[in-house]
VEXVO-510792 format. One line per 5 residues: number of its first residue (from 1); their letters; for each residue z, x, y of N, C-alpha, C, CB. Coordinates in steps of 0.001 Angstrom, whole numbers, plus 500000, padded with zeros to 6 digits. Atoms other than C-alpha are relative to their C-alpha. Glycine has a CB too. Example, Ala and Ser with C-alpha at 12.3 -4.5 7.8 and 13.67 -1.06 7.14 Angstrom:
BEGIN
1	as	500000 500890 498810 507800 512300 495500 500000 500900 501200 501246 499008 500027  499940 499180 498810 507140 513670 498940 500730 499230 501090 498585 500414 500462 .
***
This chain:
BEGIN
1	mitle	498384 501442 500587 519869 041422 632146 499952 499722 498744 499984 498130 500648  499421 500544 501460 521140 040048 629297 499303 498878 499864 501618 499660 499843  500082 501675 500904 519727 037605 627244 500982 499617 499438 499076 499801 498814  498659 501359 500942 521055 034271 626202 500141 500159 498783 499636 498270 499887  499606 500531 501799 521144 034583 622623 501508 501843 500234 497549 500335 497962 .
6	etiqa	499124 499063 500279 523571 038367 623763 501492 499544 500914 499265 501487 500393  498604 501354 499445 525648 035917 625998 500394 499419 499834 500261 499281 500567  498965 500706 500616 526396 033809 623999 500760 500701 498812 499436 498776 499557  499310 499022 500966 527443 036431 621405 501398 499997 500496 499355 501544 499980  498413 499366 499148 529611 037758 623934 501448 499126 500194 499612 500293 501724 .
11	ilkhl	499586 500886 499583 531395 034842 624528 500564 499772 498217 498954 499052 500965  499486 499974 501073 531689 034082 621063 501227 500871 499280 499094 500095 499537  498994 498395 500273 533265 037600 619934 501057 499714 501366 498768 502035 500261  498834 500018 499579 535522 037416 623030 501136 498112 499888 499585 500655 501571  499285 501534 499831 536752 033264 622613 500152 500137 498602 499088 498456 500658 .
16	peydr	500029 500465 501536 536751 032858 618771 500247 498743 499842 500931 500638 499125  498758 501706 500418 538777 029648 619055 498371 498740 500675 502564 499803 501928  501279 500578 500259 534360 028528 620068 499024 499980 499157 499521 500163 500624  500446 500211 501037 531933 027723 618092 498454 499894 500938 500761 498760 499066  501286 499799 499187 527839 028286 619285 500058 498349 500375 498413 500699 499029 .
21	kevln	500035 501414 499319 527949 024363 619654 501001 499681 501146 500257 498951 498936  498858 499575 499175 530504 024630 621811 499969 500276 501514 500422 501115 499459  501234 500008 498924 528597 026698 623920 499288 500249 500611 499843 499866 500463  501608 500279 499534 525535 026046 624087 500107 498593 500770 498772 499851 498513  499831 501364 498747 526732 022295 625167 500561 500460 501909 501647 498756 499188 .
26	lidek	499618 499166 499442 528614 024491 627717 498433 500524 501603 500457 501057 498573  501070 499683 499212 525508 025786 629323 499259 498845 500142 499237 501056 499512  500413 501330 500396 523651 022800 628959 501044 499269 501431 500479 499535 498015  498651 501019 500014 526908 020912 630982 499511 500673 501690 502030 500382 498839  500309 498677 498466 526271 024054 633649 499019 499847 500428 499889 501635 499857 .
31	rqelg	501359 500444 499778 522422 023555 633833 500040 498755 500672 499220 499885 498768  500043 501489 499532 522662 019685 634893 501264 500430 500736 500048 498559 498781  499096 499899 498851 525383 020491 636827 499334 500688 501892 501222 501127 499229  500888 499155 499157 523415 023356 638813 498772 499365 500139 499779 501355 499469  501476 500385 499867 519712 021698 638498 500099 500541 499298 498992 500083 500898 .
36	peiin	501076 498759 500471 517664 022645 635738 498628 500885 500718 499368 499399 498909  501386 499675 499245 515168 022547 638063 500038 501883 500166 499991 499015 501869  499215 499109 499557 516948 025766 639492 500835 501057 499336 500612 499416 500561  498946 498808 501188 519010 027730 637004 499421 500182 498981 501495 499552 499363  500261 499846 501288 517624 028758 633586 501451 500506 498889 498789 501072 500076 .
41	eesaa	499455 500370 500538 519415 029213 630651 500857 501145 500252 499542 499520 499010  499357 498567 499646 520204 032879 631085 500771 500590 500880 499335 500667 500147  499191 500141 498702 521765 032042 634786 501714 499034 498935 498715 498644 501628  498162 501508 499743 524232 028656 633411 500912 501142 498795 499663 497100 498773  498987 498759 501357 525187 031629 630118 500495 500921 500652 499108 500982 498691 .
46	mivar	498649 499015 499259 526469 034293 632944 500790 499248 501064 499405 501463 500892  498941 499980 498874 527916 032010 634638 501322 499248 499389 499400 499173 501450  499015 500734 500108 529751 030079 632134 501159 500822 499053 499475 498667 499482  498589 498625 500602 530678 033986 630749 501064 499466 500771 499796 502077 500532  499087 499418 499047 532427 034839 633956 500594 498298 500418 499112 501143 501424 .
51	elgid	499290 500602 499508 533986 031611 634552 500899 499552 498294 499190 498937 501073  498722 500181 500745 535837 031588 630990 500636 502002 499459 499456 498688 498310  499367 498626 499759 537247 035279 631998 499198 500811 499543 501273 500287 499441  500789 498776 500526 534599 036932 630530 498961 501237 501080 498964 499211 498945  501263 498957 498934 532597 040492 632697 499217 499783 499311 499990 501702 500343 .
56	lqqvs	501460 499571 500792 529194 040916 631133 499721 501072 500525 498695 499088 500108  500379 498367 499626 529226 044390 633301 500233 501068 498904 500935 500540 501264  499256 498479 500980 531664 045784 630496 499374 499277 498707 502321 500338 499902  500156 500132 501494 530394 043825 627593 497879 501047 499947 500141 497518 499437  501500 500285 499783 526448 044633 628658 499644 501065 500872 499620 498544 500643 .
61	pkarq	500088 499365 498736 525823 047755 630792 498674 499557 500777 500053 501535 499785  501055 500416 499326 522194 046284 631404 500022 498796 499779 498862 500541 499757  499506 500932 498401 523925 042682 632813 499803 500273 501512 501461 499942 500119  500343 500475 498083 523299 043072 636286 499539 502007 500231 502361 499114 501493  501271 498842 499893 520586 046114 636342 499855 500169 501874 498102 499189 499076 .
66	kiedi	500566 499598 498890 519909 047787 639971 498279 500208 500118 500716 501190 500231  502255 499734 500570 515758 047464 640255 499963 501176 500537 498265 498796 500925  499935 498666 500510 516587 051246 641083 499772 500822 499052 500652 500209 500014  499129 499551 502090 517168 051563 637729 499313 499779 499423 501286 499246 499057  500565 500595 501070 514860 049734 636420 498507 500710 499836 499985 498400 500233 .
71	senn	500865 499193 500438 512103 051813 634458 499276 499407 499583 500247 500803 499338  500508 500310 500708 509668 051215 632456 500418 499455 498630 499462 500696 500101  499753 499243 500725 510950 052526 629401 501714 498486 499769 499955 501939 500686  499409 500507 499872 513791 049492 629888 499614 499243 499029 500202 499815 500973 .
***
């Protein structure tokens, strides 16, 4: 799974009109919308990225791994 920081960096790289604080606010708003007890920051960040048009699978191959592809070295 892609980390929160990697997702934030991907958003900032692809959408330079946003700053870090704005991205963090979008992530927090998404968590509040979906329920902070249900969704963590990493998942909310991935949803925000997708809603902003960023394909995280293109950005990071580990963004969406299949269980059978995970080993002790990943």
